[in-house]
Phi, psi and omega in degrees: 000164176230176184304315182296317181290326176293315178299319178295319179296313180298320182298334182279348180283136184303125177080003181287137178226144179250148175213169177233065184294341181255011178104175181303141179092357177244099179267113181250117181263131182230155169228128182059029180083003182246136183289132173238344178206145180216131175246123182271171181292339180291341177061041180265333183170194181241134177268133181224155179272138173260167181298328181198173181297321181299318178296316179298317179297319179298316180296320179294319179295323181286335180071162356272017180293152181231168172295130179287122180301138175073001181249166176300162180297345179276004178254147175232154172265122175266107184290150177297322180261138175096357179234129179294154180305315181299319180293316179298315179296322178299315181295320178294314180297318179297319177297313179303311182295322179296313179294316181299319181296336180273353179284156175303146183305322181296319178292317178302316181296328181285346183278341184090173183288155178287000000 
């Protein structure tokens, strides 16, 4: 995958919004005001949240996932190279669902169906 296809995929998720709080070249995707995906200016991949630290560690050990720079240990970097499109989309969707599930029920209801 590349930056454009990831941005298009994220944009299609209900309630997803993009911003550039760190300046041009940093696409930060949020749902309900909470980050679920981040693309940095280095253009290496997309950082996503895992359900827990153990899942992130397992993905890093299995490769080619890496520790997401500047994020908690429960986040991984999904590189543009070395990961199939289906796997990258799965990781983004899982991050989105994890973040969305932690939002207040009223906010979740306002986002529409998955």
